[in-house]
C-alpha positions as CSV (number, residue, x, y, z in Angstrom):
1,M,0.0,0.0,0.0
2,S,1.1,3.5,-0.7
3,C,1.3,6.2,2.0
4,M,-2.2,7.3,1.0
5,S,-5.0,5.9,3.0
6,K,-6.4,2.9,1.1
7,L,-8.4,-0.2,2.1
8,P,-7.1,-3.8,2.1
9,V,-7.8,-5.8,-1.1
10,G,-9.3,-9.3,-0.9
11,I,-10.4,-11.7,-3.6
12,Q,-13.6,-13.8,-3.9
13,V,-12.2,-17.4,-4.1
14,Y,-15.1,-18.3,-6.5
15,S,-12.9,-16.6,-9.1
16,L,-10.4,-19.5,-8.7
17,R,-12.9,-22.4,-8.4
18,D,-11.4,-24.1,-11.4
19,L,-8.2,-24.6,-9.3
20,L,-9.9,-25.7,-6.1
21,E,-13.0,-27.8,-6.9
22,G,-12.2,-31.5,-6.4
23,T,-8.5,-30.7,-5.6
24,P,-8.3,-29.8,-1.9
25,E,-4.5,-30.2,-2.0
26,N,-4.5,-27.1,-4.2
27,F,-5.9,-24.8,-1.5
28,K,-2.7,-23.8,0.3
29,P,-0.6,-23.3,-2.9
30,V,-3.3,-21.2,-4.5
31,M,-3.6,-19.1,-1.3
32,E,0.2,-18.6,-1.3
33,K,0.1,-17.3,-4.9
34,L,-2.7,-14.9,-4.0
35,K,-0.7,-13.6,-1.0
36,A,2.3,-13.1,-3.2
37,M,0.3,-11.0,-5.7
38,G,-0.5,-8.6,-2.9
39,Y,-4.0,-9.7,-1.8
40,A,-4.6,-9.2,1.9
41,G,-7.7,-11.4,2.4
42,V,-10.2,-13.8,0.9
43,E,-13.9,-14.1,0.6
44,L,-14.8,-17.8,0.6
45,A,-17.4,-19.6,-1.6
46,G,-17.6,-22.9,0.1
47,L,-14.8,-24.9,1.8
48,Y,-14.0,-27.4,-1.0
49,G,-14.4,-30.4,1.3
50,L,-11.9,-29.0,3.7
51,E,-12.4,-28.8,7.4
52,P,-13.1,-25.3,8.7
53,A,-10.1,-25.5,11.1
54,Y,-7.8,-26.5,8.3
55,V,-9.0,-23.5,6.2
56,R,-8.4,-21.2,9.2
57,D,-5.0,-22.6,9.8
58,V,-3.9,-22.4,6.2
59,L,-5.0,-18.8,5.9
60,G,-3.3,-18.0,9.1
61,Q,0.0,-19.6,7.9
62,V,-0.2,-17.8,4.6
63,G,-1.2,-14.4,6.1
64,L,-4.6,-13.9,4.4
65,V,-7.5,-12.6,6.4
66,P,-10.7,-14.7,6.1
67,V,-12.9,-11.6,5.5
68,S,-16.2,-13.1,4.5
69,A,-18.0,-16.1,2.9
70,H,-20.8,-16.4,0.3
71,V,-23.2,-19.1,1.5
72,P,-26.1,-20.3,-0.7
73,F,-29.4,-19.2,0.6
74,A,-30.6,-22.8,0.8
75,D,-27.7,-23.6,3.1
76,L,-28.6,-20.6,5.4
77,L,-32.2,-21.8,5.5
78,G,-31.4,-25.5,5.9
79,D,-28.6,-25.7,8.4
80,L,-27.8,-22.2,9.9
81,D,-26.3,-23.7,13.0
82,R,-23.7,-25.5,11.0
83,V,-23.0,-22.5,8.8
84,I,-22.4,-20.4,11.9
85,S,-20.2,-23.0,13.5
86,D,-18.1,-23.6,10.4
87,Y,-17.5,-20.0,9.6
88,K,-16.9,-18.9,13.2
89,T,-14.2,-21.6,13.2
90,V,-12.7,-20.2,10.0
91,G,-12.8,-16.7,11.5
92,V,-14.8,-14.7,9.0
93,E,-16.6,-11.5,10.1
94,Y,-19.2,-11.4,7.3
95,I,-21.5,-13.9,5.6
96,A,-23.3,-12.9,2.4
97,V,-26.4,-14.1,0.6
98,P,-24.9,-14.5,-2.9
99,Y,-28.1,-15.0,-5.0
100,L,-31.8,-15.4,-4.8
101,D,-33.9,-17.6,-7.1
102,Q,-36.4,-15.7,-9.3
103,E,-39.5,-16.4,-7.1
104,L,-37.7,-15.0,-4.0
105,R,-36.6,-11.7,-5.5
106,P,-38.4,-8.4,-5.4
107,L,-41.6,-8.7,-7.4
108,G,-41.4,-12.5,-7.0
109,P,-44.3,-14.4,-5.4
110,R,-42.2,-15.4,-2.4
111,Y,-40.3,-12.1,-1.9
112,G,-42.0,-11.4,1.5
113,E,-41.0,-14.8,2.7
114,A,-37.4,-14.2,1.6
115,L,-37.3,-10.9,3.5
116,A,-38.5,-12.5,6.7
117,E,-35.9,-15.3,6.4
118,I,-33.1,-12.9,5.6
119,K,-34.0,-10.8,8.7
120,R,-34.1,-14.0,10.8
121,I,-30.8,-15.1,9.5
122,G,-29.2,-11.7,10.1
123,Q,-30.4,-11.6,13.7
124,A,-29.0,-15.1,14.3
125,L,-25.7,-14.2,12.8
126,R,-25.5,-11.0,14.9
127,Q,-26.2,-12.9,18.1
128,N,-23.2,-15.1,17.2
129,G,-20.8,-12.2,16.4
130,L,-21.2,-12.4,12.6
131,K,-22.7,-9.9,10.1
132,L,-25.0,-10.6,7.2
133,M,-24.6,-9.0,3.8
134,Y,-26.6,-9.2,0.6
135,H,-24.8,-9.4,-2.7
136,N,-26.7,-8.1,-5.6
137,H,-26.9,-8.8,-9.3
138,D,-28.6,-6.5,-11.8
139,F,-32.1,-8.0,-11.3
140,E,-32.6,-6.5,-7.9
141,F,-32.7,-3.1,-9.5
142,V,-36.2,-3.9,-10.8
143,Q,-38.6,-1.1,-10.1
144,L,-41.4,-1.7,-7.6
145,P,-44.9,-0.2,-8.1
146,D,-43.9,2.8,-6.0
147,G,-40.9,3.5,-8.2
148,T,-38.2,2.4,-5.7
149,Y,-35.7,-0.3,-6.7
150,G,-36.1,-3.7,-5.3
151,L,-32.7,-3.6,-3.7
152,D,-33.4,-0.4,-1.9
153,D,-36.7,-1.9,-0.7
154,M,-34.8,-4.9,0.8
155,Y,-32.5,-2.5,2.7
156,A,-35.4,-0.4,3.9
157,Q,-37.4,-3.5,5.1
158,I,-34.4,-4.9,7.0
159,G,-32.4,-2.7,9.3
160,A,-28.7,-2.1,8.9
161,E,-28.0,-4.0,12.1
162,D,-29.3,-7.2,10.4
163,L,-28.3,-6.7,6.8
164,L,-25.3,-4.9,5.3
165,V,-24.9,-3.8,1.6
166,Q,-22.4,-5.8,-0.4
167,L,-22.6,-3.9,-3.7
168,D,-21.4,-5.7,-6.7
169,T,-20.1,-2.8,-8.8
170,C,-20.3,-4.7,-12.1
171,W,-23.9,-5.7,-11.8
172,A,-25.0,-2.3,-10.6
173,H,-23.2,-0.8,-13.6
174,V,-24.9,-3.3,-15.9
175,A,-28.3,-2.2,-14.4
176,G,-27.5,1.4,-15.3
177,I,-26.8,2.4,-11.7
178,D,-23.8,4.6,-10.7
179,P,-21.9,2.5,-8.2
180,A,-20.1,5.5,-6.7
181,A,-23.4,7.3,-6.0
182,Y,-25.0,4.1,-4.6
183,I,-22.0,3.5,-2.2
184,R,-22.2,7.1,-1.1
185,R,-25.9,6.7,-0.3
186,Y,-25.3,3.7,2.0
187,G,-22.1,4.8,3.5
188,E,-20.7,2.5,6.2
189,R,-23.4,0.0,5.5
190,C,-21.3,-0.9,2.5
191,A,-18.7,-2.6,4.6
192,V,-17.4,-4.9,1.9
193,V,-17.6,-4.0,-1.8
194,H,-17.2,-6.2,-4.8
195,V,-15.0,-4.7,-7.5
196,K,-15.6,-6.5,-10.8
197,D,-15.2,-5.3,-14.4
198,Y,-16.8,-6.3,-17.7
199,I,-17.3,-5.4,-21.4
200,K,-20.8,-5.2,-22.9
201,T,-21.9,-4.1,-26.3
202,G,-25.4,-4.1,-27.7
203,D,-28.2,-5.8,-25.7
204,P,-27.0,-9.3,-25.0
205,K,-29.4,-11.6,-23.1
206,N,-28.9,-14.6,-20.8
207,L,-26.1,-13.0,-18.8
208,Y,-26.6,-15.5,-16.0
209,E,-25.5,-18.4,-18.1
210,L,-22.1,-16.8,-17.6
211,I,-22.1,-17.5,-13.9
212,G,-23.4,-21.1,-14.1
213,T,-27.0,-20.2,-13.2
214,E,-29.8,-22.1,-14.8
215,V,-32.6,-19.6,-15.8
216,E,-35.1,-19.5,-18.5
217,K,-33.5,-18.3,-21.7
218,E,-34.7,-15.0,-23.1
219,A,-35.1,-14.7,-26.8
220,G,-33.5,-12.0,-28.9
221,G,-30.9,-9.5,-28.0
222,E,-27.8,-9.0,-30.1
223,G,-24.5,-8.2,-28.3
224,F,-21.5,-9.2,-26.3
225,F,-20.8,-9.6,-22.6
226,Q,-17.7,-10.8,-20.9
227,F,-16.2,-10.3,-17.4
228,R,-12.7,-8.8,-17.3
229,P,-10.0,-8.2,-14.7
230,V,-10.5,-4.9,-12.8
231,G,-9.2,-2.1,-15.0
232,F,-9.5,-4.1,-18.2
233,G,-13.2,-3.5,-18.8
234,Q,-15.4,-0.5,-19.3
235,I,-15.9,0.7,-15.7
236,F,-14.1,4.0,-14.7
237,W,-12.7,3.0,-11.3
238,E,-11.3,6.1,-9.7
239,P,-14.6,7.7,-8.6
240,I,-15.9,4.4,-7.4
241,L,-12.8,3.7,-5.3
242,E,-12.9,7.3,-3.9
243,A,-16.6,6.7,-2.9
244,I,-15.7,3.5,-1.2
245,L,-13.0,5.2,0.8
246,A,-15.3,8.1,1.7
247,A,-18.1,5.7,2.8
248,G,-16.0,4.1,5.5
249,S,-16.0,0.7,3.9
250,K,-13.6,-1.9,5.4
251,W,-12.6,-4.1,2.4
252,I,-12.8,-4.3,-1.4
253,I,-13.1,-7.7,-2.9
254,V,-12.0,-8.5,-6.4
255,E,-14.3,-11.0,-8.3
256,Q,-14.2,-12.3,-11.8
257,D,-16.9,-14.9,-12.5
258,E,-15.4,-16.2,-15.8
259,H,-12.0,-15.7,-17.4
260,H,-12.5,-16.3,-21.2
261,G,-9.3,-18.0,-22.0
262,L,-7.2,-16.1,-19.4
263,G,-6.0,-18.3,-16.5
264,S,-7.8,-17.5,-13.3
265,L,-4.6,-16.7,-11.5
266,E,-3.4,-14.5,-14.3
267,A,-6.7,-12.6,-14.2
268,A,-6.4,-12.2,-10.4
269,R,-2.8,-10.9,-10.9
270,R,-4.0,-8.3,-13.5
271,S,-6.8,-7.1,-11.2
272,R,-4.3,-6.7,-8.3
273,E,-1.7,-5.0,-10.5
274,Y,-4.2,-2.5,-11.8
275,L,-5.3,-1.6,-8.3
276,K,-1.7,-1.1,-7.3
277,I,-1.4,1.4,-10.2
278,L,-4.1,3.4,-8.5
279,G,-2.3,3.2,-5.1
280,W,-4.3,0.3,-3.6
């Protein structure tokens, strides 16, 4: 880090899943490589069959902070006690809801049920010394009948003490939202921010196939969409990073869902090098 006041930079381990799924022996060497690139922490996306204590110990040995974990909503509903136990052992501070199925989202038929469950989960985590975040895509920026965005409705319905904002800058940008303005609006509630870049031309459909999500295919739409390392896409990062600093956030987390022929470690290196250029 430069002498300027910047935040620590972590990486969402989902970005490297091709190196970790089914190969638990790779966990430590991959973590060592991330540390050598200049990452300070990780956000987990599953434990790859490893024991929580082992994950904690490896991260401790390597010198990476276990910042947070994305945990599927179904797991939070189905076995919250185990999730709390596992991730308290690992030592994370935050757990994020990474994605909601269509029926649970704003305007979906089970949205009210999802809100009630998220609030319950957030309270349980808080009572156990953990904090719940919600990680958006672009679809939560659907407008409700009163004109507000679904994502804002979620944050209005559930208090900041039970639900923090994990803004995914890429998906906000895809939705036509200014990430810097959104972060300024929520301030310290944006404790951990996802920095992710992309290139998009035209009006491509079916963007969620790119993240391995099964959804109904939309017809039509000509165009191109690909994720990119931070600084290699079309997002202008300086004002977003300034807003993150001004908001009082604690971490930025690099994520790249797909790599399009670039190795996942090389993509992670490029993102980190770009952020270093900006003094992070």
